[in-house]
N, C-alpha and C positions, 0 to 999 in steps of 0.2 A: 510553649504556646498552646492555648486552649484549642482543642479540636472542635471544628465546626462543620456540620453537614448541611448543605444548601440544596433545596429542591431545584431541579432543572425543568420542572413541568408547569410552573406557575409564574405569573407576573410578579407576585410577591417574592418568589425565589430569585427572580432575575434582579430585582431591586436589592435584595440582600447580598447577592453575588457582587454587584457593582460596589456595594459598600465595603467589601473586603479588598478591593483592588486599589492600588495606589498607582494610577496610570495617567499619562498625559490626556488632556481634554480631547484631542483628536481621536485617541483610541476609544475613549468613553462614547464619543459621538457615533463612531462606527458601530460599536456594540449596540447602542440604543436603536439605530436604524436597522441593524440586522434583526434584532428581536421583534421590531414592528413588522418587518418582512416575514419573519417566521410565523407570527400570529396570523397574518393575512394568508399565507400559503397553507396553513393548517385547515383553513376553511375551503380549500380547493382540492380537487382530486389529484392524486399523483399521476404521472405520465403512464397511461395504460400500456404503452409499448415496452416500457422499462420494468414496470412493477406487476404486470399481469400474472406472472407465474410465482409471485412472492406473497406468502401469507404472513401478515404482520400482527395477527390477532394475539399472539403470545407475547408480544413486546409491550411492556407496561412501563412507560417513562417514569411514573411515580415511584418505581422501585429503586431508582438510582439518584445519587446525589453527588455534587461536587464536594470534595473533602479538602479542607485547608487546615494547616496548623500542626500536622502530625508527622510529616515526612522528615526523616533524618538521614544522615550519612549511612547509618546501619541498614537502611531499607535496601540499599543496593546489594547487600549480601544475601538477601532473601531470594534472589533470582538465579536460577540455573540457566544462564544464557547459552545460546547455541554457538556463538562465535568468539566472544570477547576474550576468552582464555586461551584460544588456539591460534590467534593471529597477532601480527604486529600492526599497530595503528598509529597514525600521526596525531590523532585527537579523539576524544570521547565526549559525548553529551548523553546524559541519562536523566530521566525524570520518572517519578512514581506517583500515581494518582494525580497527575497534573502538576506536580511540584518538582523543580529541578534539584537533583541531588549530586550531580557531577557535571563539570564543564571544563575541559582542558584542551590545549592545542600546542603542538610543537612550536618552540620559540622561533625557530628559523622561518617557519611559515608565517608567524605573526609579523616578523620583520618584512616579509614580502607583501604584506597587506591582506593576507588571507584572514577571514573571520569565520570562526566556527564556535558557536556558543548557543545558549538557550535563547529562545525568542524573547523572553522578558529582558535578558541582558542586552539583546540587540535593540530593543525599543529604547532602553535607557542610553546606550552608548552610540548607536548608529540609527537614530530615528529617521534620517533622510532616506536611507535605503529601505527601511521597513514601510514608510509611507508610500514610497514609489512602487514597491513590488507586492506587498502583502494583500492578497485577494483583489488585485486590480488588473492583472494580466492573464491569469490562468483560471483558477477556481473562482467563480463568481458567487457572491452571497445570495443572489436571488435565483440560483440554478434550480433549487427545489427546497422543500422544508428542511431537509437534513443539512444542506449547505448553509442555509440561514441560521439554523440552530447552532451549528458549529461556529459561525462567525460571531454569534452573540456570546457564547460561553467559552470560547477557546482558552485553554490553559496549557502551559508547558509547550514543548516542541523544540525543534532545532533550526538554526539558521546557518547556512553555509554560503559564503561569498568568496569567489576566487577572482582576483583582478586580472586584467588583460595580460595574456601570454604567460601566466604562471601555471606551471604543471606540477601536480602533486604526485610524487612517486609512490607514496604509501596510501592505503585507503583510510577513510575516517569511519568511526563507528557511532551509532546512535541506538539507545535503548529506550523503549517506551514500556512502562510496567504498570500493572494493576496489582495492588496489594490487599486492600480491604474489601470485604463483602459489601456490595451495593455501591461501590465507587464508580464514578463516571469520569472518563478521561476524554478531553477534547483536544488532543495534541495536534500540532500543525508543523509540518516540515516544509521549509522554504529554502530552495537552492537556486543561487544565481551565479552563473558562469559568464564572465565577460568574454569579449572576442579573443579567440585563440587559447583560452584556458582549458585545463584538463583536470579531472578529479574523479575519484571513486568513493561513493558513500554506501556503506552497508548498514542497514537499519533492521532491527528486530523488535518484535513485540512479545511480551511474556507475562504470565501470571505467576505471582509468588505462591499462591495457594491453589492447588488443582481443583478445590471444591468451592472457591469463592466466586459468586456470581458478580458480573461487572458489565459495564458498557463502555465501548470505545466509539466516539463520534469524531473521526479524524479527517484531516485533509493533507494533501501533498501537492506542492507546486514545484515543478522543475523547469527553470528558465535557462536555456542553453543559447549563448550568444553566437555570433558569426565565427565560423571555423573552430568552435569549441567542441570538446569531447567530454561527455558525462556518462559514467556507468553507475547506475543506481540499482540497489538490490533491497527488497523488503521481504523479510521472512515473517509472516504472520503466524504466530504460534501461541495464541491465547488458549486458555483452558476451555473445556467444552461446556462452560456455563456463561460464556461472555457473548453479548450481542456486539457485532462489529459492523459499523456503517462508515463509509469513507467516500469522499470525492477526491479524485486524483487527476492531475493534468500536467502534461509536459508540453512545452512550446519550444520548437527548434528553428533557429534562424538559418540564414544562408550558409550552405556548405558545412553545417554543423552536424553532429551525430549524437544520438541518445540511445544507449542500450539500457533497457529497463527490464529487470528480472523480478518476477513475483513468485513467492512460495506461499501458497495458501494451505495451511496445515491444521490450524486450530479453529476455535470459536464454536459456539452452539449454532449461531446463525450469522451469516455475513452477507452484506450486499455492498459491492464496490462498483463505483462508476469511474471508469478509467478512460481519459481522453488523451490522445496524442495529436498535437497540432503541428503540421509541417508548414511553417510560415514563410520560409525563405527558399529561393531557388537552390536546388542541389542538396537540400537537407535530407537527413536519413534517420530512420528510427527502427530499431529492432526491439520487439517486445516478446519476452519469454515468460511463460507461465507454467508452474508445476503445482498441481492441486491434488490433495489426497484427503478424502472425506470418509470417516468411519462412523459406526454406531448410528445415531440419528442426526448427525450434522447436516446442515443445509448451507451450501456455499453458492453465492450468486455473483457473477461478474458481467458487467455491461461494458464492453470495450468499443472504442471509436477511434478510427484512424482518419483524420481530416486533412486532406491535401489542399493547401491554400495557395500554392505557388507552382510554377512549372518545374519539370525535371526532379521531382521529389520521389523518395523511395521509402516504403514502409513494409515491414515483414513481421507478422505476428504469429507466434506458435504457442498454443496452450495444450498441455498434456494433462489429463485428469484421470484419477483412479477413484472409484467409489466401492465401498464394501458395506456389509450389514444392511441397514435401512437408510443409508445416507442418500443425499440428493445433491446433484450439481446442476446449476443452471448457467449457461453462457449465451449471451446475445452479443454478436459482434457486428460492426458496421464499418465499411470503408466509404468515405465521402470524398468526392472529387469535385472541386469548384470549377466553374467554366474556364477560369484563367489557368488552371493547373494542367496544361497540356504536357504530354509525355510523362505522365505519372506512372509509376510502377508500384502497385499495391498488392499485398498478399496477406491472406489470413487463413489460419488452419486451426481446427480444434479436434483433437483425438481423445476419445474416452475409452477406458478399460473398466469393465464392470466385473467385480469379483464375487457377487452374490445375487441371487434371484430377486431379492427385495430392494436392492439399490436401484436408483433411477437417474438418468441423465437427460437433460434438455439442452440441445445445442442448435442455435439458429444464426447462421452467418447471413450477412446482407451487404448489398451494394447500392449506393446512390451516386450515379456518375453523370456529370453535366458537361464533361469535355469529350471530344471525339477522337483524340489521339492518345489513348492510354492503354495500359495492360494491367488489368485487375483480376485477381483470381481468389476464389474462396472455396473452402471445403470443410466438412465436418464428418467424422466417423465415430461410431460407437459399437461396441461388441463385448460379448462375454469372454472371459478368459478361456483359453482353449485347454480342455482337460487332457488332450493328447500331449500338449507341450509339458504339462505338469507330470504326466506319466513318464514322458521321455526323460525329464530331469531326475525323477525319482529312480528310474532304472539305472542311473549313474551313481546311486548310493547316497543321495541327499534326501533330507526329510521333505514333507510336503510344504512346510513353512519356508524352508530354504529354497525349494523350487519356486514357490510363489515370489520370493524376493528376487530371484534371478530374472523371472519374467517381468516383474514390475520395474526393476531397475533397467532392464533392457528396453522396456516401453518408454521410460523417461530419458534414455540415453541421448536421444536426438536433441533434447533441450539441454542436458548437461554439457554436451559437446559445444554448445554455443556460449557457455558461460566461461569467461577467461579467468576468473578468480578461483583458484584451486580450493581455497577454504570454503567457498560457497558450495562447490560441487560435493566436497566431503560432507558438509553439514546436511545437505539435502539427502545424500545417500544414507547417512546415519539415521535421519528422521524417518526415512522410508522403512528401515528395519524396525524402528520403534513403533510405527503405526501398524506394522504387520504383527507386532506382539512379541518379537523375540530379540529386539535390539535393546541396548542400554538407554535409559532415560537420559536425554540431553541435559 
């Protein structure tokens, strides 16, 4: 198939993109509406509360293109994934530069009605589910210009559907990859768990070439039905020439639970908008974040815990380490609606600074409209303690090893909350690599 590169920055490019897609009319209609919204929002300023500390001047959309026609099965072999070779999974979905290269699921789960496939396959084989859930309940196309841009150009992605009362004993795995220089990936992850279902999805992002510049404009939607349990892990490990933007939203219904773990390790620049919506009485959400930025990386997270019903519980813990001239930005918010009495909300962000030129901005916040709640927030930041390093070195370890002990100990509180051993091991290994003495994953 002839390779084609399509601009994502112009109306002509969008028309050319549509011409390459063989999709149902309802999908085309939604794309056209989203692109019109994107054009309107580009004329409006971004939310100053969310983007005040972010400098987008180095981001040039014209440098990136949607690539079609070149992905092959061999593309999967270009990636050194963090987890796929070290664990046992019930299914895999992988796509590179927005094109699916692998999609498989355990036959027993298929017989139980579980669906795990690429989003394109899901549109063809399960259109009723996609129409019902895709960008209708969680991430909204008009949230801002990046969400609208994604809704117009989305390519690739994974769809997981678990029917009522079905429990998955093994995790599922998804890979999102960038291979070519200048490629743009607009992948979308959509997870739907019906009442009483249980599942674990481990997702990782990776670059085939450590020097290839790229763009990821993604979205994640996690819909957890009544009494359902979802554990979702995303390890963001782009190379340090990738711009990464994402809208992510989890919705949790009555007596359901969502455990959401984020590993922010790579990219040149990231901005992630992460919402957790506690919609049903007794719903619970635990959000874990581990971030490690080095060199001149800039990683930004805007998190929101929105309590929409009584007796809901949320617990967010982000641990961040910065080194060299890197910068971390975290802006967190707990929102409690008037109806959400007896809410228990907690958020905490701790930062460890390993060099004098690194910088951290951490701003927690509360917006409470109920009068019978318990909400707590906190943020700390500090330089690594030289006395701790000296103490470790006095026990016969090198300075790098001492730093690893301190950093891993700093992250341990988050690691202890992660039930999947493979994820804990992967994060620990990556910490060593970021410190400069571990093996490349």
